[in-house]
Biotite code that builds the C-alpha atoms (Angstrom):
import biotite.structure as struc

atoms = struc.array([
    struc.Atom([62.309, -12.444, -75.948], chain_id="A", res_id=1, res_name="UNK", atom_name="CA", element="C"),
    struc.Atom([59.015, -10.979, -76.935], chain_id="A", res_id=2, res_name="UNK", atom_name="CA", element="C"),
    struc.Atom([56.747, -9.237, -74.437], chain_id="A", res_id=3, res_name="UNK", atom_name="CA", element="C"),
    struc.Atom([54.035, -11.318, -72.849], chain_id="A", res_id=4, res_name="UNK", atom_name="CA", element="C"),
    struc.Atom([51.056, -11.475, -75.231], chain_id="A", res_id=5, res_name="UNK", atom_name="CA", element="C"),
    struc.Atom([47.673, -10.049, -74.342], chain_id="A", res_id=6, res_name="UNK", atom_name="CA", element="C"),
    struc.Atom([44.723, -12.327, -73.736], chain_id="A", res_id=7, res_name="UNK", atom_name="CA", element="C"),
    struc.Atom([43.720, -13.992, -77.041], chain_id="A", res_id=8, res_name="UNK", atom_name="CA", element="C"),
    struc.Atom([40.781, -12.415, -78.915], chain_id="A", res_id=9, res_name="UNK", atom_name="CA", element="C"),
    struc.Atom([37.664, -14.520, -78.454], chain_id="A", res_id=10, res_name="UNK", atom_name="CA", element="C"),
    struc.Atom([36.124, -16.006, -81.568], chain_id="A", res_id=11, res_name="UNK", atom_name="CA", element="C"),
    struc.Atom([32.467, -16.912, -81.862], chain_id="A", res_id=12, res_name="UNK", atom_name="CA", element="C"),
    struc.Atom([32.378, -20.660, -81.083], chain_id="A", res_id=13, res_name="UNK", atom_name="CA", element="C"),
    struc.Atom([29.236, -21.391, -83.059], chain_id="A", res_id=14, res_name="UNK", atom_name="CA", element="C"),
    struc.Atom([30.663, -19.619, -86.090], chain_id="A", res_id=15, res_name="UNK", atom_name="CA", element="C"),
    struc.Atom([33.923, -21.552, -85.837], chain_id="A", res_id=16, res_name="UNK", atom_name="CA", element="C"),
    struc.Atom([32.166, -24.920, -85.538], chain_id="A", res_id=17, res_name="UNK", atom_name="CA", element="C"),
    struc.Atom([29.704, -24.046, -88.327], chain_id="A", res_id=18, res_name="UNK", atom_name="CA", element="C"),
    struc.Atom([32.547, -23.169, -90.713], chain_id="A", res_id=19, res_name="UNK", atom_name="CA", element="C"),
    struc.Atom([34.459, -26.320, -89.720], chain_id="A", res_id=20, res_name="UNK", atom_name="CA", element="C"),
    struc.Atom([31.415, -28.511, -90.382], chain_id="A", res_id=21, res_name="UNK", atom_name="CA", element="C"),
    struc.Atom([30.617, -26.653, -93.624], chain_id="A", res_id=22, res_name="UNK", atom_name="CA", element="C"),
    struc.Atom([34.123, -27.551, -94.840], chain_id="A", res_id=23, res_name="UNK", atom_name="CA", element="C"),
    struc.Atom([33.197, -31.221, -94.236], chain_id="A", res_id=24, res_name="UNK", atom_name="CA", element="C"),
    struc.Atom([30.019, -30.836, -96.263], chain_id="A", res_id=25, res_name="UNK", atom_name="CA", element="C"),
    struc.Atom([32.021, -29.514, -99.212], chain_id="A", res_id=26, res_name="UNK", atom_name="CA", element="C"),
    struc.Atom([34.437, -32.455, -99.302], chain_id="A", res_id=27, res_name="UNK", atom_name="CA", element="C"),
    struc.Atom([34.092, -34.468, -102.538], chain_id="A", res_id=28, res_name="UNK", atom_name="CA", element="C"),
    struc.Atom([32.350, -37.850, -102.041], chain_id="A", res_id=29, res_name="UNK", atom_name="CA", element="C"),
    struc.Atom([33.335, -40.747, -104.257], chain_id="A", res_id=30, res_name="UNK", atom_name="CA", element="C"),
    struc.Atom([30.154, -42.244, -105.736], chain_id="A", res_id=31, res_name="UNK", atom_name="CA", element="C"),
    struc.Atom([29.969, -45.764, -107.171], chain_id="A", res_id=32, res_name="UNK", atom_name="CA", element="C"),
    struc.Atom([29.913, -46.038, -110.935], chain_id="A", res_id=33, res_name="UNK", atom_name="CA", element="C"),
    struc.Atom([26.392, -46.308, -112.335], chain_id="A", res_id=34, res_name="UNK", atom_name="CA", element="C"),
    struc.Atom([25.541, -47.753, -115.729], chain_id="A", res_id=35, res_name="UNK", atom_name="CA", element="C"),
    struc.Atom([23.414, -45.348, -117.731], chain_id="A", res_id=36, res_name="UNK", atom_name="CA", element="C"),
    struc.Atom([20.985, -45.997, -120.536], chain_id="A", res_id=37, res_name="UNK", atom_name="CA", element="C"),
    struc.Atom([20.478, -43.822, -123.632], chain_id="A", res_id=38, res_name="UNK", atom_name="CA", element="C"),
    struc.Atom([18.321, -40.798, -122.867], chain_id="A", res_id=39, res_name="UNK", atom_name="CA", element="C"),
    struc.Atom([15.667, -39.611, -125.283], chain_id="A", res_id=40, res_name="UNK", atom_name="CA", element="C"),
    struc.Atom([15.821, -35.872, -125.713], chain_id="A", res_id=41, res_name="UNK", atom_name="CA", element="C"),
    struc.Atom([12.461, -34.177, -125.621], chain_id="A", res_id=42, res_name="UNK", atom_name="CA", element="C"),
    struc.Atom([12.302, -30.897, -127.404], chain_id="A", res_id=43, res_name="UNK", atom_name="CA", element="C"),
    struc.Atom([10.193, -27.974, -126.295], chain_id="A", res_id=44, res_name="UNK", atom_name="CA", element="C"),
    struc.Atom([9.295, -29.392, -122.884], chain_id="A", res_id=45, res_name="UNK", atom_name="CA", element="C"),
    struc.Atom([6.390, -27.564, -121.235], chain_id="A", res_id=46, res_name="UNK", atom_name="CA", element="C"),
    struc.Atom([7.578, -24.852, -118.890], chain_id="A", res_id=47, res_name="UNK", atom_name="CA", element="C"),
    struc.Atom([5.457, -26.342, -116.137], chain_id="A", res_id=48, res_name="UNK", atom_name="CA", element="C"),
    struc.Atom([7.684, -29.439, -116.098], chain_id="A", res_id=49, res_name="UNK", atom_name="CA", element="C"),
    struc.Atom([10.867, -27.445, -115.543], chain_id="A", res_id=50, res_name="UNK", atom_name="CA", element="C"),
    struc.Atom([11.491, -27.110, -111.798], chain_id="A", res_id=51, res_name="UNK", atom_name="CA", element="C"),
    struc.Atom([14.443, -25.140, -110.464], chain_id="A", res_id=52, res_name="UNK", atom_name="CA", element="C"),
    struc.Atom([16.158, -26.571, -107.399], chain_id="A", res_id=53, res_name="UNK", atom_name="CA", element="C"),
    struc.Atom([15.927, -24.306, -104.398], chain_id="A", res_id=54, res_name="UNK", atom_name="CA", element="C"),
    struc.Atom([19.220, -23.568, -102.620], chain_id="A", res_id=55, res_name="UNK", atom_name="CA", element="C"),
    struc.Atom([19.518, -24.918, -99.099], chain_id="A", res_id=56, res_name="UNK", atom_name="CA", element="C"),
    struc.Atom([21.309, -22.700, -96.542], chain_id="A", res_id=57, res_name="UNK", atom_name="CA", element="C"),
    struc.Atom([22.501, -24.265, -93.296], chain_id="A", res_id=58, res_name="UNK", atom_name="CA", element="C"),
    struc.Atom([22.904, -21.660, -90.584], chain_id="A", res_id=59, res_name="UNK", atom_name="CA", element="C"),
    struc.Atom([22.274, -23.550, -87.393], chain_id="A", res_id=60, res_name="UNK", atom_name="CA", element="C"),
    struc.Atom([25.143, -25.498, -85.838], chain_id="A", res_id=61, res_name="UNK", atom_name="CA", element="C"),
    struc.Atom([23.059, -28.509, -84.923], chain_id="A", res_id=62, res_name="UNK", atom_name="CA", element="C"),
    struc.Atom([21.772, -28.817, -88.489], chain_id="A", res_id=63, res_name="UNK", atom_name="CA", element="C"),
    struc.Atom([25.332, -28.565, -89.798], chain_id="A", res_id=64, res_name="UNK", atom_name="CA", element="C"),
    struc.Atom([26.439, -31.444, -87.532], chain_id="A", res_id=65, res_name="UNK", atom_name="CA", element="C"),
    struc.Atom([23.574, -33.616, -88.654], chain_id="A", res_id=66, res_name="UNK", atom_name="CA", element="C"),
    struc.Atom([24.134, -32.964, -92.389], chain_id="A", res_id=67, res_name="UNK", atom_name="CA", element="C"),
    struc.Atom([27.909, -33.390, -92.199], chain_id="A", res_id=68, res_name="UNK", atom_name="CA", element="C"),
    struc.Atom([27.601, -36.800, -90.666], chain_id="A", res_id=69, res_name="UNK", atom_name="CA", element="C"),
    struc.Atom([24.354, -38.216, -91.940], chain_id="A", res_id=70, res_name="UNK", atom_name="CA", element="C"),
    struc.Atom([26.050, -40.456, -94.517], chain_id="A", res_id=71, res_name="UNK", atom_name="CA", element="C"),
    struc.Atom([28.815, -41.706, -92.298], chain_id="A", res_id=72, res_name="UNK", atom_name="CA", element="C"),
    struc.Atom([27.576, -42.034, -88.708], chain_id="A", res_id=73, res_name="UNK", atom_name="CA", element="C"),
    struc.Atom([27.006, -45.438, -87.204], chain_id="A", res_id=74, res_name="UNK", atom_name="CA", element="C"),
    struc.Atom([26.565, -46.690, -83.658], chain_id="A", res_id=75, res_name="UNK", atom_name="CA", element="C"),
    struc.Atom([29.196, -49.397, -84.324], chain_id="A", res_id=76, res_name="UNK", atom_name="CA", element="C"),
    struc.Atom([31.950, -46.885, -85.099], chain_id="A", res_id=77, res_name="UNK", atom_name="CA", element="C"),
    struc.Atom([34.390, -45.989, -82.339], chain_id="A", res_id=78, res_name="UNK", atom_name="CA", element="C"),
    struc.Atom([33.792, -49.256, -80.510], chain_id="A", res_id=79, res_name="UNK", atom_name="CA", element="C"),
    struc.Atom([37.524, -49.454, -79.693], chain_id="A", res_id=80, res_name="UNK", atom_name="CA", element="C"),
    struc.Atom([37.088, -46.512, -77.294], chain_id="A", res_id=81, res_name="UNK", atom_name="CA", element="C"),
    struc.Atom([34.717, -48.393, -75.032], chain_id="A", res_id=82, res_name="UNK", atom_name="CA", element="C"),
    struc.Atom([31.531, -47.196, -73.405], chain_id="A", res_id=83, res_name="UNK", atom_name="CA", element="C"),
    struc.Atom([33.239, -44.071, -71.999], chain_id="A", res_id=84, res_name="UNK", atom_name="CA", element="C"),
    struc.Atom([36.664, -42.456, -72.161], chain_id="A", res_id=85, res_name="UNK", atom_name="CA", element="C"),
    struc.Atom([38.378, -39.261, -71.070], chain_id="A", res_id=86, res_name="UNK", atom_name="CA", element="C"),
    struc.Atom([39.295, -36.446, -73.354], chain_id="A", res_id=87, res_name="UNK", atom_name="CA", element="C"),
    struc.Atom([40.985, -33.071, -72.986], chain_id="A", res_id=88, res_name="UNK", atom_name="CA", element="C"),
    struc.Atom([39.297, -30.057, -74.544], chain_id="A", res_id=89, res_name="UNK", atom_name="CA", element="C"),
    struc.Atom([41.236, -27.234, -76.100], chain_id="A", res_id=90, res_name="UNK", atom_name="CA", element="C"),
    struc.Atom([40.496, -24.347, -78.433], chain_id="A", res_id=91, res_name="UNK", atom_name="CA", element="C"),
    struc.Atom([41.973, -23.323, -81.770], chain_id="A", res_id=92, res_name="UNK", atom_name="CA", element="C"),
    struc.Atom([40.573, -20.259, -83.539], chain_id="A", res_id=93, res_name="UNK", atom_name="CA", element="C"),
    struc.Atom([37.325, -20.537, -81.618], chain_id="A", res_id=94, res_name="UNK", atom_name="CA", element="C"),
    struc.Atom([36.809, -24.222, -82.411], chain_id="A", res_id=95, res_name="UNK", atom_name="CA", element="C"),
    struc.Atom([36.830, -26.678, -79.528], chain_id="A", res_id=96, res_name="UNK", atom_name="CA", element="C"),
    struc.Atom([38.710, -29.895, -80.165], chain_id="A", res_id=97, res_name="UNK", atom_name="CA", element="C"),
    struc.Atom([38.649, -32.997, -77.979], chain_id="A", res_id=98, res_name="UNK", atom_name="CA", element="C"),
    struc.Atom([41.624, -35.394, -77.809], chain_id="A", res_id=99, res_name="UNK", atom_name="CA", element="C"),
    struc.Atom([41.523, -38.749, -75.962], chain_id="A", res_id=100, res_name="UNK", atom_name="CA", element="C"),
    struc.Atom([43.937, -38.661, -72.993], chain_id="A", res_id=101, res_name="UNK", atom_name="CA", element="C"),
    struc.Atom([45.463, -41.931, -74.118], chain_id="A", res_id=102, res_name="UNK", atom_name="CA", element="C"),
    struc.Atom([46.914, -40.113, -77.133], chain_id="A", res_id=103, res_name="UNK", atom_name="CA", element="C"),
    struc.Atom([48.407, -37.154, -75.305], chain_id="A", res_id=104, res_name="UNK", atom_name="CA", element="C"),
    struc.Atom([52.006, -36.827, -74.060], chain_id="A", res_id=105, res_name="UNK", atom_name="CA", element="C"),
    struc.Atom([51.852, -33.550, -72.207], chain_id="A", res_id=106, res_name="UNK", atom_name="CA", element="C"),
    struc.Atom([51.075, -29.879, -72.380], chain_id="A", res_id=107, res_name="UNK", atom_name="CA", element="C"),
    struc.Atom([53.715, -27.100, -72.197], chain_id="A", res_id=108, res_name="UNK", atom_name="CA", element="C"),
    struc.Atom([53.524, -23.337, -72.251], chain_id="A", res_id=109, res_name="UNK", atom_name="CA", element="C"),
    struc.Atom([54.010, -21.537, -75.504], chain_id="A", res_id=110, res_name="UNK", atom_name="CA", element="C"),
    struc.Atom([57.549, -20.435, -76.168], chain_id="A", res_id=111, res_name="UNK", atom_name="CA", element="C"),
    struc.Atom([58.193, -17.228, -78.142], chain_id="A", res_id=112, res_name="UNK", atom_name="CA", element="C"),
    struc.Atom([61.748, -18.327, -78.866], chain_id="A", res_id=113, res_name="UNK", atom_name="CA", element="C"),
    struc.Atom([60.979, -21.444, -80.957], chain_id="A", res_id=114, res_name="UNK", atom_name="CA", element="C"),
    struc.Atom([63.814, -22.228, -83.372], chain_id="A", res_id=115, res_name="UNK", atom_name="CA", element="C"),
    struc.Atom([62.899, -21.300, -86.927], chain_id="A", res_id=116, res_name="UNK", atom_name="CA", element="C"),
    struc.Atom([62.288, -23.918, -89.595], chain_id="A", res_id=117, res_name="UNK", atom_name="CA", element="C"),
    struc.Atom([63.320, -22.340, -92.925], chain_id="A", res_id=118, res_name="UNK", atom_name="CA", element="C"),
    struc.Atom([62.101, -24.091, -96.032], chain_id="A", res_id=119, res_name="UNK", atom_name="CA", element="C"),
    struc.Atom([59.047, -25.584, -94.357], chain_id="A", res_id=120, res_name="UNK", atom_name="CA", element="C"),
    struc.Atom([55.334, -24.914, -94.880], chain_id="A", res_id=121, res_name="UNK", atom_name="CA", element="C"),
    struc.Atom([53.841, -21.850, -93.156], chain_id="A", res_id=122, res_name="UNK", atom_name="CA", element="C"),
    struc.Atom([51.952, -23.955, -90.612], chain_id="A", res_id=123, res_name="UNK", atom_name="CA", element="C"),
    struc.Atom([55.274, -24.971, -89.071], chain_id="A", res_id=124, res_name="UNK", atom_name="CA", element="C"),
    struc.Atom([55.836, -22.474, -86.288], chain_id="A", res_id=125, res_name="UNK", atom_name="CA", element="C"),
    struc.Atom([59.273, -23.673, -85.198], chain_id="A", res_id=126, res_name="UNK", atom_name="CA", element="C"),
    struc.Atom([61.149, -26.213, -83.159], chain_id="A", res_id=127, res_name="UNK", atom_name="CA", element="C"),
    struc.Atom([60.536, -26.658, -79.411], chain_id="A", res_id=128, res_name="UNK", atom_name="CA", element="C"),
    struc.Atom([63.436, -27.829, -77.273], chain_id="A", res_id=129, res_name="UNK", atom_name="CA", element="C"),
    struc.Atom([61.820, -30.011, -74.606], chain_id="A", res_id=130, res_name="UNK", atom_name="CA", element="C"),
    struc.Atom([63.409, -32.645, -72.381], chain_id="A", res_id=131, res_name="UNK", atom_name="CA", element="C"),
    struc.Atom([66.215, -33.255, -74.790], chain_id="A", res_id=132, res_name="UNK", atom_name="CA", element="C"),
    struc.Atom([63.901, -33.500, -77.827], chain_id="A", res_id=133, res_name="UNK", atom_name="CA", element="C"),
    struc.Atom([63.536, -31.235, -80.845], chain_id="A", res_id=134, res_name="UNK", atom_name="CA", element="C"),
    struc.Atom([59.768, -31.104, -81.398], chain_id="A", res_id=135, res_name="UNK", atom_name="CA", element="C"),
    struc.Atom([58.215, -29.492, -84.508], chain_id="A", res_id=136, res_name="UNK", atom_name="CA", element="C"),
    struc.Atom([55.318, -27.249, -83.523], chain_id="A", res_id=137, res_name="UNK", atom_name="CA", element="C"),
    struc.Atom([52.482, -26.703, -85.968], chain_id="A", res_id=138, res_name="UNK", atom_name="CA", element="C"),
    struc.Atom([49.673, -24.191, -86.219], chain_id="A", res_id=139, res_name="UNK", atom_name="CA", element="C"),
    struc.Atom([46.667, -26.430, -85.499], chain_id="A", res_id=140, res_name="UNK", atom_name="CA", element="C"),
    struc.Atom([43.994, -24.029, -86.817], chain_id="A", res_id=141, res_name="UNK", atom_name="CA", element="C"),
    struc.Atom([45.651, -23.964, -90.224], chain_id="A", res_id=142, res_name="UNK", atom_name="CA", element="C"),
    struc.Atom([45.441, -27.738, -90.424], chain_id="A", res_id=143, res_name="UNK", atom_name="CA", element="C"),
    struc.Atom([41.846, -28.240, -89.355], chain_id="A", res_id=144, res_name="UNK", atom_name="CA", element="C"),
    struc.Atom([40.313, -25.296, -91.243], chain_id="A", res_id=145, res_name="UNK", atom_name="CA", element="C"),
    struc.Atom([40.535, -24.769, -95.015], chain_id="A", res_id=146, res_name="UNK", atom_name="CA", element="C"),
    struc.Atom([42.327, -21.433, -95.698], chain_id="A", res_id=147, res_name="UNK", atom_name="CA", element="C"),
    struc.Atom([39.175, -19.614, -96.785], chain_id="A", res_id=148, res_name="UNK", atom_name="CA", element="C"),
    struc.Atom([37.252, -20.680, -93.699], chain_id="A", res_id=149, res_name="UNK", atom_name="CA", element="C"),
    struc.Atom([40.068, -19.660, -91.403], chain_id="A", res_id=150, res_name="UNK", atom_name="CA", element="C"),
    struc.Atom([40.305, -16.266, -93.133], chain_id="A", res_id=151, res_name="UNK", atom_name="CA", element="C"),
    struc.Atom([36.599, -15.656, -92.611], chain_id="A", res_id=152, res_name="UNK", atom_name="CA", element="C"),
    struc.Atom([37.085, -16.080, -88.844], chain_id="A", res_id=153, res_name="UNK", atom_name="CA", element="C"),
    struc.Atom([39.547, -13.146, -88.809], chain_id="A", res_id=154, res_name="UNK", atom_name="CA", element="C"),
    struc.Atom([41.527, -14.653, -85.967], chain_id="A", res_id=155, res_name="UNK", atom_name="CA", element="C"),
    struc.Atom([44.758, -13.148, -84.726], chain_id="A", res_id=156, res_name="UNK", atom_name="CA", element="C"),
    struc.Atom([48.136, -14.415, -85.896], chain_id="A", res_id=157, res_name="UNK", atom_name="CA", element="C"),
    struc.Atom([49.201, -17.654, -84.157], chain_id="A", res_id=158, res_name="UNK", atom_name="CA", element="C"),
    struc.Atom([51.994, -16.001, -82.103], chain_id="A", res_id=159, res_name="UNK", atom_name="CA", element="C"),
    struc.Atom([49.447, -13.461, -80.827], chain_id="A", res_id=160, res_name="UNK", atom_name="CA", element="C"),
    struc.Atom([46.885, -15.978, -79.573], chain_id="A", res_id=161, res_name="UNK", atom_name="CA", element="C"),
    struc.Atom([48.581, -19.330, -78.884], chain_id="A", res_id=162, res_name="UNK", atom_name="CA", element="C"),
    struc.Atom([49.219, -20.053, -75.196], chain_id="A", res_id=163, res_name="UNK", atom_name="CA", element="C"),
    struc.Atom([49.928, -23.785, -75.017], chain_id="A", res_id=164, res_name="UNK", atom_name="CA", element="C"),
    struc.Atom([51.563, -26.607, -76.978], chain_id="A", res_id=165, res_name="UNK", atom_name="CA", element="C"),
    struc.Atom([49.915, -30.023, -76.834], chain_id="A", res_id=166, res_name="UNK", atom_name="CA", element="C"),
    struc.Atom([52.311, -32.926, -77.390], chain_id="A", res_id=167, res_name="UNK", atom_name="CA", element="C"),
    struc.Atom([51.181, -35.981, -79.315], chain_id="A", res_id=168, res_name="UNK", atom_name="CA", element="C"),
    struc.Atom([52.689, -39.114, -81.002], chain_id="A", res_id=169, res_name="UNK", atom_name="CA", element="C"),
    struc.Atom([55.087, -39.898, -78.149], chain_id="A", res_id=170, res_name="UNK", atom_name="CA", element="C"),
    struc.Atom([56.140, -36.265, -78.068], chain_id="A", res_id=171, res_name="UNK", atom_name="CA", element="C"),
    struc.Atom([57.188, -36.115, -81.691], chain_id="A", res_id=172, res_name="UNK", atom_name="CA", element="C"),
    struc.Atom([54.807, -33.305, -82.546], chain_id="A", res_id=173, res_name="UNK", atom_name="CA", element="C"),
    struc.Atom([53.485, -30.208, -80.843], chain_id="A", res_id=174, res_name="UNK", atom_name="CA", element="C"),
    struc.Atom([50.102, -28.725, -81.640], chain_id="A", res_id=175, res_name="UNK", atom_name="CA", element="C"),
    struc.Atom([49.833, -25.028, -80.957], chain_id="A", res_id=176, res_name="UNK", atom_name="CA", element="C"),
    struc.Atom([46.527, -24.214, -79.261], chain_id="A", res_id=177, res_name="UNK", atom_name="CA", element="C"),
    struc.Atom([44.880, -21.035, -78.083], chain_id="A", res_id=178, res_name="UNK", atom_name="CA", element="C"),
    struc.Atom([43.929, -22.486, -74.700], chain_id="A", res_id=179, res_name="UNK", atom_name="CA", element="C"),
    struc.Atom([43.502, -25.730, -72.797], chain_id="A", res_id=180, res_name="UNK", atom_name="CA", element="C"),
    struc.Atom([40.065, -26.033, -71.199], chain_id="A", res_id=181, res_name="UNK", atom_name="CA", element="C"),
    struc.Atom([39.355, -29.163, -69.121], chain_id="A", res_id=182, res_name="UNK", atom_name="CA", element="C"),
    struc.Atom([39.321, -32.903, -68.983], chain_id="A", res_id=183, res_name="UNK", atom_name="CA", element="C"),
    struc.Atom([35.918, -34.553, -69.355], chain_id="A", res_id=184, res_name="UNK", atom_name="CA", element="C"),
    struc.Atom([34.503, -38.074, -69.672], chain_id="A", res_id=185, res_name="UNK", atom_name="CA", element="C"),
    struc.Atom([32.611, -38.787, -72.922], chain_id="A", res_id=186, res_name="UNK", atom_name="CA", element="C"),
    struc.Atom([29.966, -41.418, -73.268], chain_id="A", res_id=187, res_name="UNK", atom_name="CA", element="C"),
    struc.Atom([30.283, -43.439, -76.468], chain_id="A", res_id=188, res_name="UNK", atom_name="CA", element="C"),
    struc.Atom([26.677, -42.793, -77.476], chain_id="A", res_id=189, res_name="UNK", atom_name="CA", element="C"),
    struc.Atom([27.162, -39.016, -77.165], chain_id="A", res_id=190, res_name="UNK", atom_name="CA", element="C"),
    struc.Atom([29.608, -38.999, -80.078], chain_id="A", res_id=191, res_name="UNK", atom_name="CA", element="C"),
    struc.Atom([28.492, -38.836, -83.733], chain_id="A", res_id=192, res_name="UNK", atom_name="CA", element="C"),
    struc.Atom([31.108, -41.284, -84.936], chain_id="A", res_id=193, res_name="UNK", atom_name="CA", element="C"),
    struc.Atom([32.400, -41.275, -88.530], chain_id="A", res_id=194, res_name="UNK", atom_name="CA", element="C"),
    struc.Atom([32.525, -44.726, -90.111], chain_id="A", res_id=195, res_name="UNK", atom_name="CA", element="C"),
    struc.Atom([33.900, -43.734, -93.520], chain_id="A", res_id=196, res_name="UNK", atom_name="CA", element="C"),
    struc.Atom([37.075, -41.790, -92.815], chain_id="A", res_id=197, res_name="UNK", atom_name="CA", element="C"),
    struc.Atom([38.497, -41.736, -96.318], chain_id="A", res_id=198, res_name="UNK", atom_name="CA", element="C"),
    struc.Atom([39.301, -38.050, -95.852], chain_id="A", res_id=199, res_name="UNK", atom_name="CA", element="C"),
    struc.Atom([40.284, -36.306, -92.662], chain_id="A", res_id=200, res_name="UNK", atom_name="CA", element="C"),
    struc.Atom([41.110, -39.626, -91.097], chain_id="A", res_id=201, res_name="UNK", atom_name="CA", element="C"),
    struc.Atom([42.089, -37.781, -87.919], chain_id="A", res_id=202, res_name="UNK", atom_name="CA", element="C"),
    struc.Atom([38.469, -36.659, -87.352], chain_id="A", res_id=203, res_name="UNK", atom_name="CA", element="C"),
    struc.Atom([36.749, -39.363, -85.273], chain_id="A", res_id=204, res_name="UNK", atom_name="CA", element="C"),
    struc.Atom([33.419, -37.531, -85.023], chain_id="A", res_id=205, res_name="UNK", atom_name="CA", element="C"),
    struc.Atom([31.598, -34.633, -83.355], chain_id="A", res_id=206, res_name="UNK", atom_name="CA", element="C"),
    struc.Atom([30.114, -34.156, -79.874], chain_id="A", res_id=207, res_name="UNK", atom_name="CA", element="C"),
    struc.Atom([27.012, -32.014, -79.928], chain_id="A", res_id=208, res_name="UNK", atom_name="CA", element="C"),
    struc.Atom([26.719, -31.549, -76.171], chain_id="A", res_id=209, res_name="UNK", atom_name="CA", element="C"),
    struc.Atom([30.119, -29.866, -76.047], chain_id="A", res_id=210, res_name="UNK", atom_name="CA", element="C"),
    struc.Atom([30.026, -28.386, -79.603], chain_id="A", res_id=211, res_name="UNK", atom_name="CA", element="C"),
    struc.Atom([33.406, -29.911, -80.411], chain_id="A", res_id=212, res_name="UNK", atom_name="CA", element="C"),
    struc.Atom([35.235, -32.121, -82.890], chain_id="A", res_id=213, res_name="UNK", atom_name="CA", element="C"),
    struc.Atom([36.849, -35.337, -81.629], chain_id="A", res_id=214, res_name="UNK", atom_name="CA", element="C"),
    struc.Atom([40.283, -36.001, -83.148], chain_id="A", res_id=215, res_name="UNK", atom_name="CA", element="C"),
    struc.Atom([42.524, -39.044, -83.134], chain_id="A", res_id=216, res_name="UNK", atom_name="CA", element="C"),
    struc.Atom([46.122, -37.978, -82.282], chain_id="A", res_id=217, res_name="UNK", atom_name="CA", element="C"),
    struc.Atom([47.871, -40.864, -84.078], chain_id="A", res_id=218, res_name="UNK", atom_name="CA", element="C"),
    struc.Atom([46.013, -40.228, -87.318], chain_id="A", res_id=219, res_name="UNK", atom_name="CA", element="C"),
    struc.Atom([46.702, -36.463, -86.945], chain_id="A", res_id=220, res_name="UNK", atom_name="CA", element="C"),
    struc.Atom([50.444, -37.236, -86.643], chain_id="A", res_id=221, res_name="UNK", atom_name="CA", element="C"),
    struc.Atom([50.249, -39.413, -89.750], chain_id="A", res_id=222, res_name="UNK", atom_name="CA", element="C"),
    struc.Atom([48.666, -36.472, -91.553], chain_id="A", res_id=223, res_name="UNK", atom_name="CA", element="C"),
    struc.Atom([51.623, -34.295, -90.612], chain_id="A", res_id=224, res_name="UNK", atom_name="CA", element="C"),
    struc.Atom([54.089, -36.906, -91.841], chain_id="A", res_id=225, res_name="UNK", atom_name="CA", element="C"),
    struc.Atom([52.277, -37.703, -95.106], chain_id="A", res_id=226, res_name="UNK", atom_name="CA", element="C"),
    struc.Atom([50.787, -34.295, -95.867], chain_id="A", res_id=227, res_name="UNK", atom_name="CA", element="C"),
    struc.Atom([47.412, -35.851, -96.517], chain_id="A", res_id=228, res_name="UNK", atom_name="CA", element="C"),
    struc.Atom([44.042, -34.323, -95.485], chain_id="A", res_id=229, res_name="UNK", atom_name="CA", element="C"),
])
């Protein structure tokens, strides 16, 4: 049994959220096919007509949220959740995630003696023996952040910062999290809902007031089974 771990190193929340949203902005978007007409090439165009596009740098979290959702937010999305619903907040690598209580099956303390899972991807941390079940535990941060974004956060190794395991999908999966925060009630109109969830289907939207991402546990479990984004 390993010695009790020290308090996890705090990661800048705004940086974590900004990197997470930046990864959304960089996702490829499928554009409809457009018929093109022949283009006449003009030689020796005047230099005054050549305009270089200026790079746009997004450094403010609120701007990142707006840009990452401007093409896919609608007031009609998320109607199945009603006018308000309860969620539990927890942190992974500095990012706050919110999960509807209806999709949770419990929270247990982190176990250092998880059974190993040889031959599996690195984000599998081991098997948790809980109430007669063998539950695969995954490193949540590795699944919500692209590798390069997670690396830039310089967070500690999972076993040095994880303190809780959140159970989802009828207890079939365990999400390793740095800490569990609180249960809050969200108003439907406070969520920037995603309507086109062709990628990251598990991401329902973002909540600016709490600087967090709202995830759908069932879709997250499907991601784990299928290996899709």
